[in-house]
C-alpha positions in Angstrom: 88.4 104.2 85.1 90.0 106.0 88.0 88.8 105.9 91.1 86.9 108.8 92.4 89.0 111.1 94.3 88.8 110.7 98.0 87.1 113.0 100.2 88.9 115.6 101.6 90.5 114.8 105.1 89.3 117.7 106.5 85.8 118.5 106.9 85.0 121.7 105.3 85.4 122.8 101.5 85.9 125.3 99.6 84.2 127.5 96.7 85.3 128.2 93.1 83.4 131.5 92.1 83.6 132.5 88.7 84.6 136.5 88.4 85.1 136.4 84.6 84.4 133.6 82.2 81.9 132.0 80.5 78.3 133.6 80.8 76.9 130.2 82.2 79.7 129.7 84.7 78.4 129.0 88.0 80.3 128.3 91.7 81.9 125.0 92.0 82.4 123.1 95.2 85.2 121.4 95.9 85.4 119.0 98.2 87.9 116.3 97.4 91.3 115.4 98.2 92.1 116.0 94.6 90.1 118.1 91.8 91.4 117.6 87.8 90.5 120.6 86.1 90.6 120.6 82.3 89.0 120.7 78.6 88.9 116.7 79.1 85.7 115.0 79.9 87.8 112.8 82.6 88.4 115.5 84.6 86.8 116.6 87.8 86.1 120.2 86.7 85.4 120.1 82.9 85.9 123.8 81.7 84.6 123.8 77.6 87.1 126.7 76.7 89.9 126.4 74.0 91.9 128.0 76.1 92.5 125.1 78.1 94.0 122.5 78.1 92.2 118.7 78.1 94.1 118.0 81.9 95.5 121.4 82.7 95.6 121.5 86.8 94.7 119.8 89.6 93.8 121.4 92.9 94.9 119.6 95.9 93.3 119.7 99.6 96.1 118.4 102.3 94.7 116.4 105.7 95.1 120.3 107.4 92.5 122.1 104.6 95.0 123.7 102.5 94.7 124.3 99.1 97.4 123.7 96.3 97.0 124.2 92.4 99.5 122.8 90.3 99.9 123.0 86.6 100.4 119.3 85.0 101.9 120.7 82.0 99.1 123.0 80.2 99.7 125.2 77.1 98.6 128.5 78.8 99.5 127.7 82.1 98.2 128.6 85.7 98.2 131.7 87.1 97.4 132.8 90.8 96.6 136.6 92.2 97.7 137.5 88.2 101.3 135.8 88.8 102.0 132.9 86.5 103.1 129.6 88.5 103.9 125.8 88.6 102.4 125.5 91.5 101.0 127.7 94.3 99.4 127.8 97.5 96.3 128.8 98.1 94.7 131.1 100.8 91.0 132.1 101.1 90.2 135.0 98.4 93.1 134.2 96.0 92.5 134.5 92.2 92.9 131.9 90.1 93.5 132.0 86.6 93.2 128.9 84.2 93.1 129.7 80.6 90.1 132.2 80.3 88.7 130.4 83.2 88.9 133.2 86.0 87.6 132.3 89.9 88.1 133.2 94.0 88.5 130.8 95.7 86.1 131.0 99.3 87.7 128.8 101.8 84.3 127.7 103.6 86.2 127.5 106.6 89.6 128.2 107.6 92.4 125.4 107.4 93.7 123.7 110.7 97.0 125.9 112.4 98.5 122.2 113.4 
């Protein structure tokens, strides 16, 4: 079993606020430097949805609090603000699509400008 992801060195975290997805979906707080997303039970954020690969994407927080979403070889890809991407630097309010899971990234504090 891999070690748990390190906590983001930038103190604030973010929230993935579902917009259109499974009725039981709830906001997810992201406070790790690396969050794996997929259908697999070994992912940090497991989404039980057939359109999502076992290991679909990673959400990375750098030391300044900027977030990057990376497609890790999924079948259906990732979309940011309705545009397909292999990776994308995210900003507060960006819309993320992972399979049928839809959410908005909400930063709890702005990233450092350094």
